[in-house]
N, C-alpha and C positions, 0 to 999 in steps of 0.2 A: 504494500500500500504506500502510495507516495506521501510525502510530508504534507502537501497541501490537503490531501484527502483526510489525513489524520487530524489536522487542525480543524477542518470543517466538521468532522465527527465529534471532536471535543467541544467545539462551539455549540453544536446541536445538542449534545448531552448537557452542557451547562445552561442551555436556554437562550443561546444567542451570543454573538461575539461581544456585545456590550458587557456581559457579565465577566468574561475573561479579562477584558481591559479594566473593568472595575476592580477585580481582584488585584491585578498588578499595580494599579494606581494606589490602592490601599496599602499594599505591601511596601511600595516605594515611599509613601508618606510616612509609614512607621519606621523605615530605615533612616529617613531624614530626621525624624524626631529623635530617634536613639542616638544618631550621630551628633546632633546638637547637644543632647543631654551629656554625652561623654566629653565632648569638646569643652563644655562649660565647666567641668570639674578637672580639666587638664591644666597644668601650669601654663600661664599665658605665653611664655617664651617657647613652649613646645607644641602649642596648638597647630601652628602651620605645618610642622613636620608630621604630626599625627594625622591631620587632614590629608596631606599629600600622600602619606603611606596608605591611607584608606582609599583614596581616589585612584592610586596606582594599581592596587590589588585588593579588591573587596574580600578576598579569601586570605589576605595577608595577616600580619601580626596582631591586628586589633579585631579580627573576625569575630571572636566570641564576645567582645564587649559591644560591638556594633550590631551583631546578629539579633534578629527579632525573637527567635525561639529560645535563646539561652539566658535571658534575664539581665544582661548587662554586666557591670563590673562587680556586682555584689550578690550575695546569696539572697534567696527570697525572704528570709526572716530578718535580714539586716536592719538595724535601726536607721532611722532617717539621719542624714548627715547634717551637721550644723551649717548655717549660712556661711558661705565663703570656703567650704571644704574643697580641697584639691587632692587629686590622686597623688600618691607618693612619686617624687621625681625618680627614685631608683627603679620603680616598676616601669614607668614610661620609657626611661633610658634603656632598660633591658629589652623591652619590646621593639624599640626602634633600631637598636644597634647590634643585638646578638644574632648571629647567623645560624645558630644551632636550631634544630627542630624542637619545638615545645608545644604544649597545650595547657589550657587553664584547668588544672586538675586538683588543686588544693584551695582551701578557703580558710580565712582567719576565723578562729573560734570565738573571738570577741566582737570584732567590728563587721565581719562578713565579707571583707574584700577578697576577691578571687585572685590567686597568684599562680604563676606558671610552674610546670614541671617539665623537665627535659625528657625527650624521647631517647631510648637506648635501643640500638639495633645490634644484632649479632654480627652484622656485616661492617660495622663501624670499626676502623682500625685503631681509633683512639676514643673509646666511649667515655662519657663523663663518669667520674667516680661516684658522684652523688646526683640524684635526680631532682632533689629539692633546690630550686633557685633561691627561694626565700623560706627557710625553715621557721623563721620568725617574721611576723607581718611587718612589711616596710612602713605601714601607717601607724600601728599602735604597739608593736613589739610582742604581741601574743603569739603563741605557736599556731602553725597552720597544719591542716590535715584534710584528708579525704572526707571524713565524717562530718566536718563542720559545715558542709554545704547544706545538710539536712536540718541542722539546728545548732545553736550556740553551745559552747563548752560550759560546763558547770563552773562555779566559782573556784573549786579546787583544781581546775584545769583538766578534769577528765571529760572525755567526749560525752555529749548529751545522750547519744543513742546506745551507749554500752549497757 
C-alpha cells in the first residue's frame, strides 16, 4: 500500500484530515509550552545554548525535559519551586557538553529533580567506572536514586517505597 493511501486510510479512520492536523497542532503547542517552561528555569546565560541544542536535535540532550510524555525536569510528586528557581548550572553544563551516552534515570529524593545516568555498553573500550553522574543532587545535595521518581525519600533518607 502506498504512503498516500495509508495517510488517506488514517485520515478516514480519524474522521477526516482536520483531526490529524488538530492532533499535531496540539502536540506542537504542548512542546512549545514545555520548552518555554524549561527555558524559564534555565540560567539566563545558558538559555541560548539550551534552545539551540533543542532546535538542532529534538531527540538530543534535553529530550526528556522537553518531551510531552515524560513530565519535564522533575518527578510528578515534586514540590513547587520557589519564584526565581533555576536549574543547577552543573546539570545544564553536563547536558550541553558531555558527549557520552546518558539518560535521565535517577531522581533526587528530596526536591524531585531528575538527573542523568551514563549508558554502559559491553562494546565500549573505555566504559565509565560509575554510572551515576550526580550521586548527590546538584540542586539540594540529597542523594539520588531510581526509586525517588515514585515518591520522596523519608526523613531518615530511606526510599519511600521500600
